[in-house]
N, C-alpha and C positions, 0 to 999 in steps of 0.2 A: 433432738425433740419430735414431737409425733408429726407427722406430715400436718400440714395445714391444709386448710378448705380451698377449694382451687375458686378463683376470680374469672370473671366471662368479662373484664373490664378490658378492652385494647387488648385482644386475644391475638393479634396479627401484625402487631407493631414490636419492632425488634427494640432493644434494649437502647442501641445507638440513636434510632429514631426518637424515641421516647425522652432520650437525653439531651438532644438537639430541640426538641421541643417545648422541653422544660427551660432552656437556655433561651429559647426565643420568647417564651412567655416572660422570664426574666427581663429581657431587655425592653420589650413592649410596657411591661409594668414599670420600669425607670422613667421608658421615655413619656407616658401618661403625667407621672408625677412632676418632671420638668417642665411637661409644657401648663399643668395645673398652678404651678408655684412661680413661672416665669410670666406669665400673661396677667398676674396681679398688677396692681398702681404700685408704686414705691416711692418713698418719701427720701431713703438714703438717710433715715435716723436708727439709731440703735437704742431703744427703750427699753426699758428695766422697772420692776417694780421696786418703789422705795421702802424702806423701814417703816417711815411715818410719814404723815402729811398727805395732802391731796395729790391728785395727778400722778403721772410718770416722770422717771428720770432717766434724759437723754444723755447717753454717752459721748463726748468728745474728745478730741486730742487737746482740743484747747481748754478743757472743762467740762463736766458734766451739769446740766441745767435741770429746772423743772419744767416740765408742761402742763399745762393745767387742762387744757380745751381746745378743740378744734374747730373750725365752722366754714360752709361755702360761704364764698364772699357775699354779705346782703343776709346771708341766712341766719338761723338759729343757732347759738353756741351751744356745743355738746360737750360736756363735763368728761374727763376722762377718769377712770379708777381702777384699781387694782386687779379687778377679776377680767378687763378686757385685753388684759396679757396672759390668760389662764390657758396653759398650754393643751391640758384636756379638759374637754365640757364634763368628761364623766366624774370629776372631783365635785361637782353639785351634787346637792341631795335631792331635791326634788324637780318634776318636771316644770313646775312654774318657773324656777330660777333657771332652769334650761331655756326654757322660753324666754326669758328677758332676757338670758345671756345672747341668743341668736340675733332677738330684736336689736340690741346694740349693736353687732357684729354689722348688723344689715346696714345700719344707719351709716355707722363708721365707714362701710365700706362705699357707700354712695357718696358721703363726703370724698374719699380719697380719689373717687373714680373721676372727681370734676376736673375742668382744666385748670381751676387754681383753687387754693385753701388758704385758711389766715390758722394760724400758729397762735394761741396764746400763753407765752410763758408768764413764769410767776413773776421775774422780775424784767422791765422793758415794755416798749410799745409792742403790739401784736404785730407778726411777721407775715406777709403774703408771699408763698410758695408755688411753684407749679412742679405738681407732682409728674412722676415718669409713667408713661403709660405701660410700660414691661419692667420687670424687677430684672436686675443683672444677675449673670451665672453666677459671679465673683460674689455676692451679697450672700449666697446661701450657705447658711452655717453647719459647723461641721456635726451637728446634731441631726442635719435633713441629711447627709452622707452615711453616718453613722446607723441609721433606722433604714437606708436603703441597703447596706450592707447585711444588717439583720435579716431582712427580707429575703435577700439572695440565699442566704447560708440556709435557710430554714427549708426555702425553695429546691435549693439544690440536693442536700442530703436525703430530703424526703421524697424527692424524683428518682435518684438510685437507688434508694431501698425499693420503690415501686417497679423500677424498669427492669429489675432481676427479681423480684420475689411476686409473681403472676398470681398471690392468693387472698383471700381474704384479709388475712393481718396485713400484708404489705401494702394494699390497695388504700385500706384505712389509716395507714401509718402516712403513704402520700397524701391522703387528704388534711392532716393536720399540719404538715407543711404549707399545703395551699391556703390553710386558714390564717396562718402566721406570717405569711408572704402577704395577704390583703391587710392585715392589722398593721405589719409594719410602712405599707405603701402610703396609706390612707394616714396614719399619724405624723408620716413624715411631712407630708402637705401642710397640716392644719398646727402641729405644733410648732412648726418653724416660721409661721407668717410672721410679716413684720408688724401690723395692727390688727389688720380685720381681712374676713373673706365673705363673700355675700351668704346670706343665711340659708340659700339654697345649696349652694356650694358645701359648706358646712354641713347643713344637715344632710346631705349626700355621702359625705366621708365620714362622719360621725356614724351613720347607720349601716355603712361598710365595715368601720370597724368592730362594730358590736358584732356583724353579721359575721366577720372573721373567727372572732373571740369565740362564738357560739360554735362556728364547723369546728374549730382545734377542739374543743371540749366534747363535743359530739364526738368527733372521730377517735377521741384518746380514750374516751369510755367504751366505744366499741373496741378498739384496737385490745384492751385489756380484756375485754369479755372474751375476744377470740384468740389470743396470744398467751402463751402458747398452745393452748387448749381452749376448744371451746367449751365455755362453762356450762348451759343449757341448750337445748335444741329453742330456744325461743327467738323470734328474728329481731335480735338485740340493737344489732347495729339500724336498723329500720326506725327502730321505737326510741334510740339515743337521737337521732336525726330529728325526729318527728317532734319529742319533745323540746329540746332546744332551737327548733325550728321556730315553734309556737312561741315559745318565749322571746324568741328575738321578734318575731312578727309584732305581738303584743308591745313590746319595748318601743319597738319603730311609731308605734301608733299612739304611744303615750297612754297607755289602757292599765298599765299597771300601776299599783299605789306611788310607786317612787323609783328615782333610778337605781338603788342598791336592789329593790326586788326584779326591777329589769334587767341589770347587767351583772352586779359585784356577787348576789345571792348565786345566783344560778353556777357562775362559775366556782365559787367555793362549795355549794354543794356536788357538783361534778369532781372537784379535785378531792373531797372527802371519799367520793362514790369510787373514784377508781384506786384511792389507797386500799379500799376493801376489796375489790378486785385483784389487786396485786396481792396482797395476803392471801387470797384464797387459790389463786394461781400458781402461786409457791407451795402452798400446801399439797396441792396433787402434784408435784413434781418429785420424782423418784431420783432421777439421775443427780448425782453433786453436781456434776458439770452443768446440767440445765439449771439448778437453782442456784448457782453463780451467777449465769446469765441474765436470771431473772432478777437476782439481788441489784446487779450492777445496772441493769435497764429502770428498776424503780428508784434506786438512788440519783439515776441521773434525772430522771422525770420529777421526782418530789424534792430535790434539791433545788432546781432551776426555780418551779413554781411556786415551792414553799417561801424560798426568799422573796420572790415578786409579790406573791401577797402580802406577805410580812410587811413590805417598804411600801407598796401602793395603795393595797385596800384596805388593810386593818387601821391603819392613823384616819383614812376618811371616813370609816364606819363609826370611830368613836370621835368623831367631830373635830377631827386635825386636818392637816395637810400632808402631802406626801414627802417621806424622809428625802426621798432622791429623785432626780427629774426623770420623769417619763422616759424621753428621749433616750437616756442612755440604760432606764432599768430594762431594754427589752434585753440586755446584755444578760440579764439574769435569767431568762429563758435559753439561753444558748447551751447549758449545760445538760438540757435534755437531748439535744442534737450532736452536742461533742460528745457526751457520753454513749448514745448510742456508736459513734464512728470508733471511738475508743473500745466499747464492747466487741466490733466486728472485730479489731483486731487481735481481742483478748480472748472472748467467750464465743466468737462467730453468731453474733446475736443476726436474726433473721437468715441465718446459713449465708451469709456472706463470706466472700473468702479475701484471697490477696486482691484480685480484681476489682474490689471496691474503690480504691484509691485513685485508680487512672481516670474513672468513670466521673470522677469531680474536677477534673481539669479544667471544664468550658466554665465552670462555676468559680475555680479559683480564679483565672482570669479577669473575671468579670469582677470580682471581690478585689482582688489588686489594683484595677484601676480605680475603682473606689477610694480605698483607703489611700492610695499614693497621690492621689489629686490633692487633697487638704494638705498633706505632709510636703508635696513639691512648692505647692503654694506658700507653705509658711516658711521654707529653708530658702527658696530664691525671692519672696516676698514679690512676687506675680501674682497678677490677678488671676481669681481660680477660672476663670475662661481659657487663660493662657496656660494654665496647670494644665488643667484637662487636656487641653489640644496636644500640649507638648508628652503627656501619660499617654493617650490615644496615638500619638504620631510612634513613641518609642515603643509600646506594645506592637504596634504594626510592623516595623523595623525589626523588631526581635521574632514575634510569634510567626508571621506568617512566612519568612524564610525559614525559618526551624521548620515549621509544620511542611513546607515542600521538600526540605532535607529529608526528615522524617518519613515522608512519604515515599521517597524514592528510595531511601535504605529498605522501607519495607517490602517495596515493589520486587526489589532485589533479592531479598531474603526468600520472598514467596516464591519466586523463580527457582532460587536455588534448592528449596525445598519440593518443589514438584517435579522438577527434570529426574531428581534419582528417586522420585518415591515407587515408580515401577521396578527399577532394582533393588529397591528395598523390600516390596512386594515378593518378588521372586526369591530373594534370599530366605524371607520368613516361612512361604508355602513350600517351596522346593529344596530346600536344604535339610536332608535328611538327620544332621548332626546337631541342628537345633530343635530336636524333636522335644526335648523337656523342658525347653524355654520359648514354645511356639505362642503361649499363652501371654508372657510379656512381649515377644515380638511383634504380634498382631495388635497388642492395645498401642504398643507405640508407632505402631503404622499407623493406626485411626487418628493419633494425636498429631503426627505429623501432617495427615492430609486435611484435618478439621481446624486443627487449634481449639477444640471446643474447651469451655470454662470448667465443665465437670464430666468427668467418664466413669461410669459405673458397670460393675458387672454382673447381668441379671441373672438371677437363679431360674427364672419362668421367663426364658427369652423368647422373643417372637418368631414364629414360623416364618416369615419374611419380612423384608426391610421394608420399613414403613417410618412418616413423620408425625408428629403430634399436629392436632386442630390448628396450635398457635404458633407451630414453625419452629417452637425452642428445642424440642428433644428429636433425635433419630435414635431409632433401634437397628441393632443388626442381629440376625438369626445365628445360633449357633450350629455350624456345621463344619463336618468332617474333623473333630476334636477342639474346633475353636470356639469360644463360649460366646455368646452373646453379649452385647454392651448397648448402654444408652448413653448417648452423647446429647449433652446440654450448651446451647449458644455459641454457634461456630465462630469461628474469627474473634475470640475473646470478647463476645457480645454484640460484635458490629454488624452482623447481621441474622438473618434465619436461613435455617436448611430450606432446601427449594430442590426442584427436580432433578437438577444438575449435580447435586449431591447424592442422591437415589441412584443414579446413573454412575456415578463413581464406584459406589459400593458394589452395585451391581455387574461391575467390571472387574472387580476385586475377587468378588466370593467366588466366582466359575474357576477361577485358579484352583481353588482348593481340591477340585475332582480331579485336574491333572496330577497335582500334588500328592495325590492319593495314589494314583498307581505307582508315582516314583518311590513313594516311600514302601509299597507294597513290595516293588522289585528289590529296594535296597533289604528290607527285612526277610525278605526268601533269601538273599544270600549271607544273611548274617543266621539264619535258621540252619543252611547248610554247613555251614562252618562249625555251629554246635553242634551237628549231628555227627561232624568228623570228629570232634573232640569226644564226644559221649562214645564212639564207638572203641576209640584208643584207649580210653579208660575202661571199659569194658572188656574189649579182648586182651588187653597186656597188662595195666595195672593191678586190674581187679584176680586176673588169673593167677599173677605174681605172688599176689596176697593169699589167695586159697592153697597156694602150693606152700607156702610157709607155713599157713596153719597146719597141713599135714605132715609138714618136715619138721614141726617144733621138737626142741629136746625138753622143754618143761612148759608145765601149764601155764606159767604167768607169760611166755613170749607168745605161745599160743592165744591167750586173752587180749594181748595187745596186738595181733596180727586180725584178731576178730574186730577188736574197735576201729582198727586203720579201714578195714574192709565196710565195715558200716558207715565210716564216713565217705569212702570212696561211693558205695552206694547211693547215698544222700545226696553228693556232688551230681552223680550221674541223674538221680532224679531232678536234680532243679535244673540241668542243662535240658531237660524236656521241658519245651516252652507250654506243652498243651495243658488243658485244664483235666482233672480226676475228679471221681465223685468222693465225696467226702467220707462214706463209709468204706471207701478204698484205703484212704489215707490215715483213717482212723486206725483200721487195723493193723496197718504197716507201723503206727506208732506204737501199739500193743503189743507186736510181737518183739520189736527192738527193746522196749523196757523190759519185758518179761526174760530175753534171754540176757541183758545186763543184770538184771535181779539174780538169775541162774548163777551167771558167772561170779556174783557176789555173795552168793548162800543167802541171800534173804527174799521171805517168803513176799509174794506180791497179790493184792487183793485189788483190782481193775473193775470200777464202775463203771456204769454208761447209761446216761439217761435223758431223756428231752426226745425231740423230732430232731431228726437229720437235717440238715442245711440241705435248702433245695440247689443252690449254686454249687459248681464243679469248684475245684479249689486249684488256683495256680502255685507255681512252685514254690513262692514265699509262703504264701499260705499252708501249704504243706510242711515246709523245713523247720519254721521259726518254732511253732509249738513241739514240735518232736527236739529240735536242738536244747530248748527251755528246759523241757523234762529229762533229756540226758543230762545236761548240765546240774540239774537239781539234786538227781541221783547220784551221779558222781559225788558231787559236795557232801550227800549224806552218807555214802560209804568212807570219804575218806576223813570225816571229821565227828560223825556222831555215830558209827557202829551201829546201826539200826538192824534189829531181826525182824522187822515185819513193816513192810509198805503198803500203804492205800493210795491208790490213783483215782478219782474222779472225773470224768469227762462229761459236762452238762453242756447240751447243743439245744438251741433255739434260734430261729429265724436266720440271721446273717453272722450270729455271735457264738462264741465257743468259751465255755468256762473251763480251766484246769485248776485241779486241788491235788495237790501231794501231802501226806501227813504220815511221820513216821515217828517211832521213839528214839529217844535220844539221850546221851549222857553229857554233851556239849552245852555250852553256855547259850542265853536267850539269843535270838536275832540283833535284838537293839544294841546288843554288844561286840558283833561280828564286825571284826576289820573288813572293809569293803577292798574285795580284789579284784583280777581282771575277770574270774568267772563269773561274779556277780554282775558286773556292769556290761557283760557281753550278753547276759540275760535279759537286764533291764532293757540293754539296747535294741535285742531282739524284739522284746515285748513293745515298746513304742514303734517299731513300724509297723505294728498292726492295731495301734491306738489301744495299747493297752499299759497298764503298771503292775508290777510286782509286788505282792503283800507280803511280809514273811511275818510270823506271829508264833508266839507260844500258847497255845490253848491251855495248857496246863502244865505243872511240872514234869519234866520229862518228856514232851511230845513237842514238835516242830511241824507248823503247818507254812505253806506256800501257796497261795490263791493269786490268779489273774483272770482277767477276760479281756478276748480278742476280738477283733471285728475282722473276719474274715475276708469282707470284701477288698480291704485294703491289700491285701496279698496279690503280686502281680503273677 
């Protein structure tokens, strides 16, 4: 996908530090929720809404009974109603109903906060009871822990994305997780109350809940405006947050017509708008992989949000009740984040790779504690407080020794990595036998030195070693044949690049200068050996072949000796490591092809046009075109019996085009059986970045065409 817009948010914070901060925020949020929930007065009742009739039903092991009202001793009796156990005040339609609900909650909470109160059952005399000042931890229901788990999951995945994607899209997605984190925590407190909360606390939690929802919607609209491409130059992120922020403020002070206009309608409009943005983003993507990623991302978002809206919002808008308890309906939003996690593994959403999963380990541990606590309590029938202590103790006994062991193992691995590092550097830089693979060896050396999450070869490499402003990236320059690289997130994201890393690269790079001298000496020795072989060929083998030509008893033997002598001369030319002007090489090609045509009794028409290449040609760039022309000519003489051959050489820039055309009584090239000669010609063309194209422009004529890149010839 295209490069995303950079973000200046937390530029110098390492991924590990940001993940730890997110984990700390999760722990702090859970602690606040526990404090708010446990400091409430508690009767020890389990009330629920009856199917019909007044009051509430209280569940007990000895049998359920109906509670009609309660009152402070000597105070006015307050009748109970089903709406007192309303899980979510958003189910109310008007602000007047909302205000009445909060007033009843405040009155009930005041009665519960007294030293004593009176219960009025449907049958039997009133009962005077003493409420507990604090709610026991064991009384918190599974719905409470489920909503905390939902909040932690959303915050964990969003923080992981934000930690490693420091651009606008990653930041906005991180904010969506923060919004859902606030939604889950606030709802966990008021939706699992025993009977009532104070109006001030309930109102504050409800406002925070709406604020988290608006923050999530605004951030998700902004995310799809910027991911994977920015749709317009408008400041969409700011505009989205401003619009949803204004709605939240107006809803908080009850200045909108009703609760629907203050909460449900804005969220529905945001959902529809994100659908439109997703379609537009998908239309602008060209790559099939990018489109698949966008489809997966959009499916995860729309599946979860649409299910939530269908089960929770639409029934209320049509005057009914939610189909599913809200405490567990938050699980319908998890496909958004689970889908992103699956998309990372399948389509690399947000450009996260395999290191995505270790970043969630801390959140997974916290989530495991939250999920294991009610499970242990149910299996062992312990109070939840005992179960929580047992789970935390077990986690400590397992997690901390395991962490120490892994830390020591990592330290040993780091020492084992650092000690042979200099030896590897010397092997990479000074061993001439590694010349052809020095790029891969240098890359491996950088990977061992820094363990980056991502390493990429740079075409336009930096002229010096430098680190990005946010400490996430280090660039190495290209020196002495070594390519330049960019490295991101050292030690798998556990830290940022610093001055020590610059000094390490500065230590390794000067070795390339000394390595150059060593390779120069090795190449000088190789050049001397090539010169000796070249002299032997010129003075011995070439002389013997020339003598064979002079003493040949027939034209056939003389022609064969001339062909062998031409091949020896070509070998001698290739042993000359120096470069020669292109004009000189082309003249040699023409002379040799002309000799072969003369020997074969075929007329040659040689045409040459275009500007001569400015660069001199190396041995391969001189030999391969000639070998292709010679093999094509030999093929024509052997199979087509031509009378006239046309050769055209087109030059321009660093490329050269070769064309050979001749009359032929052979079949069309498409029906030829590919033999060793044709394969050799194709291989030589590919060495110079070309392909051979045989054709029959008209009946009785054969044409060969190819275009070669001379700069590839060494």
